[in-house]
N, C-alpha and C positions, 0 to 999 in steps of 0.2 A: 569455446564450448561453455555451455551454461550448466551450472549446478542448480538443481531443484531440491528444496528441502524435503526430507522424508515425511514431514508432518502435513504436507499439502495433500488434501484428499483427492484420490484419483478421479472421482466423478466431477469434482469441482475444477480440475485443470485439464480435462480431456481436450477442450477446444484450444487451450494454450499449447499443449504438446503437439496437437495436430498442426498448428501454425509453425512450430519449430520444424517439424518434418517437411511441411510444404516449402519452407525457405531453406531447407538443407542445413539447419542449425543443429549441431550435435548437442546432446544434453545427457546428463546422468543424474541419478537421484542419490543424494548424500545429505547427511544431517548438517545443517548450517546453524551456527550459534546465533547469528543475526540475520534477519530477513528470510525471505523465501526463495530468492533467485540471486545468483551471483555469477559473473563471468570468471572462468578460471584464469583469465589474463589480468584481472584487477580485483583483488580481494578487499579493496577499500571503497567499493561501490556495491551496495546491495539494494534489492527491491523487496519491500514488504507489501504483499498484496492484501487488500481489504475487499471483501466481496460486495460491499455497498456502503452507503453513508451511515446506515444504521449500525453496522459493525464498528465503523470509525467512531461514531458517537458513543457507543458503549465503552470503547477503549479510552476515549478522552474524558467522558463524564463519570462513568461508573467504576472504571478500572484505572483511574488516572495515576495513582501511585505506582502500580505495576508497569503501566505503559511508559511513564517517565523514567523508571529504572532501566527499561529496555533501551530507550533512546540515549540515556546517559552512558550505558555500557557500550553502545555502538560508537558514540562520540569519543569516549575514553580510548577506544581502540583505533581511532582515526578513520572510522568508516563513515562515509557519506551515505545516509539512508534515504532512499526515495520510497515514500509510501504511495503506492499506486492504488487508487480507489476505483473500483468498478462501479459504475452507476449508469444512469440513462444519459443520452446525448444532451440532455438539458444542462448538465453540469460539465462545462468544457474547461473551466478555469476557476481559480480561487475566488474571484469576485462573484461568480454565480451562486456560491454557497449562501450569500446573504438573503437570497430570495427563496431558498429551499424551505419547504414546509415539511417538517418531520411528522410522519403519520403516527408516531408513538407519543406525541405530545399529550394527547388526551388520555392515554392509558398508563403512562409510566411517570412517576415523580422524578425519575432520573433523566428523562428525555430533555434534550435541549433543542432550541430552534436554530435555523440556519445562521442567523446573525451571531449567536453565541458560539456556535461551532467555528465560524470564521475567526472570531476573536481569539478563541483558544488555540486554534491551529496557527494563527499568526504568531502568537507568543511562543509556541513550541518551536517554530522555525527560527525565531530569534535566539532562543535559549540553547538549542541543540543543532547539530549538523544534520538536519532533516529537511526534506523537501516534499511537499504534497503535490501529486499530479493525479489526473483523472482520465478515465477511459471507459468506453462501453465494454461489455463483456466480449463482444465480437472482436474488438480491437486490442484486447489486452496482450495477446501473444505478440503482435506486431510492436506494441509499445515497449514490452520487455526487451525485445531484440534491439530496438532503437536506443533505449536508455543504456543498455549494457554495451552497445557498440558492436554487436555480433554481425 
């Protein structure tokens, strides 16, 4: 059974919950201290969903101190955190980030390019027990089920 954090917005996860139902995966909504999704069979594996690379960039570039505190808190509790970033099918893996062109580069002084995002994410993976994975919005529900082993 999958626990879904209460702070996930219903309109944003409609497709994910529909996939859970399609695959007969039971879920319930409950406040999670770390991440957005967790299997009730393994409290040491959590998924934190990011709606796109722009949200991830904001976390890493603009809100770095807060984001690192969250990662450290999970690591201190022995939680392996998977950050599942929804984006286009162009970003299939970590190396694809290097080619990504951030559309906010021209309008925000905090925006970072794909190469810098790759570098920072690589360092975060080395420093904390965190793993970055990618999915399209259509595949996110399936990926959550796979990652959590449901």
